[in-house]
C-alpha positions in Angstrom: 168.3 41.2 114.9 164.5 41.9 115.3 162.6 40.7 112.3 161.3 43.6 110.1 157.6 43.2 108.2 156.9 44.7 104.6 153.2 46.2 105.5 150.6 47.3 102.5 148.3 50.0 103.0 145.2 48.9 102.1 143.3 52.8 103.1 143.8 55.8 104.9 141.3 58.3 106.3 141.0 61.9 107.6 139.8 61.1 111.4 140.3 64.7 112.5 141.5 68.1 111.9 144.6 67.6 110.1 145.0 63.7 111.3 144.5 60.8 109.0 144.9 57.0 110.2 146.4 54.5 107.9 145.0 50.7 107.6 148.1 49.1 106.8 147.4 44.9 105.6 148.6 42.9 109.1 152.1 41.2 107.9 152.5 37.5 108.6 154.1 36.7 112.4 153.4 40.8 112.9 152.4 40.1 116.7 151.7 43.0 119.6 150.1 43.6 123.0 147.8 46.0 122.8 149.6 49.4 123.7 152.7 48.6 121.5 154.7 51.2 119.3 156.6 50.1 116.1 159.5 51.8 113.9 157.9 52.6 110.1 160.5 53.0 107.7 159.6 54.7 104.9 161.1 52.8 101.6 162.8 54.9 98.9 161.0 58.4 99.6 161.6 61.1 97.2 162.4 63.1 100.3 163.9 63.0 103.3 165.3 65.6 106.0 167.2 66.0 109.4 165.3 62.8 110.4 165.7 61.0 107.9 163.1 58.0 107.0 162.3 56.2 110.2 160.1 56.8 112.7 158.3 55.5 116.0 154.2 54.9 115.7 151.8 53.5 118.5 149.8 51.3 117.1 146.3 52.5 117.0 144.6 49.3 116.3 144.1 46.0 119.4 145.2 43.0 118.0 141.8 41.1 117.3 141.5 43.8 114.5 142.3 42.9 111.2 144.3 45.4 109.7 147.2 47.6 111.4 146.5 51.2 111.8 148.8 53.9 112.8 147.3 57.5 112.9 149.1 61.1 112.8 148.8 64.7 112.7 150.4 66.1 109.7 153.1 68.2 109.9 155.6 70.0 107.2 158.3 67.6 108.1 159.4 65.9 104.9 158.5 62.6 106.6 154.8 63.4 106.9 154.4 64.9 103.5 155.8 62.0 101.8 153.2 59.7 104.1 150.2 61.5 103.7 150.1 61.0 99.8 150.4 57.4 99.9 148.1 55.4 98.1 146.9 51.8 98.7 149.3 49.4 97.6 152.3 51.5 99.1 154.0 49.7 101.0 156.6 50.6 104.5 158.5 48.3 106.7 157.6 47.6 110.6 159.8 46.5 112.9 159.3 44.4 116.3 156.7 45.8 117.9 157.1 46.7 121.5 156.6 48.8 124.8 155.8 48.9 128.2 152.8 51.2 127.7 150.0 47.9 128.1 147.8 47.5 130.9 148.3 46.0 134.0 146.9 42.6 134.4 145.4 42.8 138.0 141.9 43.2 136.6 140.7 44.9 140.2 143.1 47.9 140.1 141.6 50.3 137.8 143.0 52.3 135.4 142.7 56.0 134.5 144.1 57.2 130.9 144.8 61.1 131.1 145.7 61.7 127.2 146.2 64.3 125.3 145.2 64.8 121.0 147.1 62.2 118.9 148.4 60.7 122.1 144.9 58.7 121.7 146.2 55.9 119.5 147.7 53.6 122.3 144.7 54.1 124.4 142.2 52.8 121.6 144.6 49.6 121.3 144.1 49.2 124.7 140.7 50.1 125.1 139.6 48.0 122.1 141.1 45.3 123.0 140.1 45.3 126.5 136.6 45.7 125.3 136.3 43.0 122.9 138.0 40.8 125.6 135.3 41.2 128.2 138.0 42.2 130.5 136.7 43.2 134.3 139.5 46.1 134.8 137.5 49.5 135.4 138.8 52.5 132.9 138.3 55.6 132.9 139.1 58.0 129.6 139.9 61.8 129.8 140.7 62.9 126.7 141.7 66.3 126.1 141.5 68.3 122.4 141.2 71.9 121.4 137.7 71.1 119.7 135.9 67.8 118.9 137.0 68.6 115.6 140.0 67.8 116.8 139.6 64.6 118.2 140.8 61.6 116.6 138.9 57.8 117.1 135.6 59.6 118.5 133.2 57.3 117.3 135.0 54.2 118.3 135.3 55.3 122.0 131.5 56.1 122.1 131.2 53.1 120.7 133.2 51.0 123.4 131.7 52.7 126.0 128.3 52.0 125.2 129.6 47.9 124.7 131.9 47.9 127.8 130.2 48.5 131.0 133.0 49.2 133.0 134.6 51.7 130.9 133.8 55.8 131.2 134.5 58.1 128.4 135.2 61.4 129.2 136.2 64.0 125.9 137.0 67.1 127.3 137.7 70.4 125.3 140.0 73.4 125.7 138.8 75.5 123.3 135.5 75.2 123.2 132.9 77.6 124.5 130.4 75.3 127.3 127.6 76.2 125.3 128.8 74.8 122.0 130.1 71.5 123.9 127.6 69.8 126.1 130.5 68.0 128.4 133.5 68.7 130.2 135.7 72.2 128.8 139.1 73.5 130.4 141.9 72.1 131.5 142.1 68.7 133.1 142.8 69.3 136.7 142.1 67.5 140.3 138.6 68.7 140.6 137.7 67.2 137.0 139.7 64.3 137.7 138.0 64.0 141.5 134.7 63.8 139.4 135.5 60.5 137.7 137.8 59.0 140.0 136.9 58.4 143.4 140.2 57.7 145.3 143.0 59.4 143.0 145.6 57.0 145.0 144.1 53.8 143.6 144.4 53.6 139.8 147.4 53.4 137.7 147.4 55.9 135.2 148.6 56.3 131.9 149.4 59.7 130.3 150.3 60.2 126.7 150.3 63.4 125.1 152.5 66.6 124.0 155.4 66.6 126.7 154.2 69.3 128.6 150.9 68.1 129.4 152.2 64.7 130.2 154.8 66.5 133.1 152.1 68.6 134.0 149.4 65.6 134.6 152.4 63.8 136.4 153.0 66.6 138.8 149.0 67.2 139.6 148.6 63.0 140.4 151.9 63.2 142.5 150.4 66.2 144.6 147.3 65.1 144.6 148.3 62.1 146.2 149.0 58.9 143.2 151.7 56.7 143.8 154.3 57.9 141.5 155.3 54.5 140.4 151.7 53.6 139.2 152.0 56.3 136.3 153.2 55.5 133.2 153.6 57.7 130.4 154.1 58.6 126.9 155.3 61.5 125.0 154.0 62.1 122.1 156.7 65.2 120.4 155.1 65.4 116.5 157.7 64.9 113.5 
């Protein structure tokens, strides 16, 4: 049976529209790789729904950081409504971290992340750890949101881009007029990707976001010449 860990909330903060990051004390023995996820279980919640009291969350923090951070868009589900009202000191249960959405070992093969919305959580963990470790992997992140106010962890990602000469950060806004945003606008397509990835067939790709986006990006990459075996994906369905 996998270990069960008790984690206590240290603080929470709004990091984007309808998006909250929760900073938990790291339980003794809780070890994970950047990009891993775990199941969170609420302890005796006041309300539940048909999905009960357990959800899977990618870990947004990196292993070197002091706290375990999870982040989520707040919805009308019973789980999210209970979670958003938590105060410092509230405890939850975590199970053993796991997952395959981790940075590849070959440092000479570049990584290209195509991320939508709150799908940024495992990518933030991976990029933070790579930056702290000084890894030589070339990493490009195309991060799509409706508006800048919807984009979580923007300050962190800008900071990593300043510190890490191998990391290129490309925020993309889909519902923002060009005169309101000094950067890429519209849906991510092959032309946009080619502005930052010179040879589409070379990188390992990491896709994370809503199911529809992940499906569309996978199809775009394969049609553009990417090897489908070099595409790693996770879907965030929301709950």
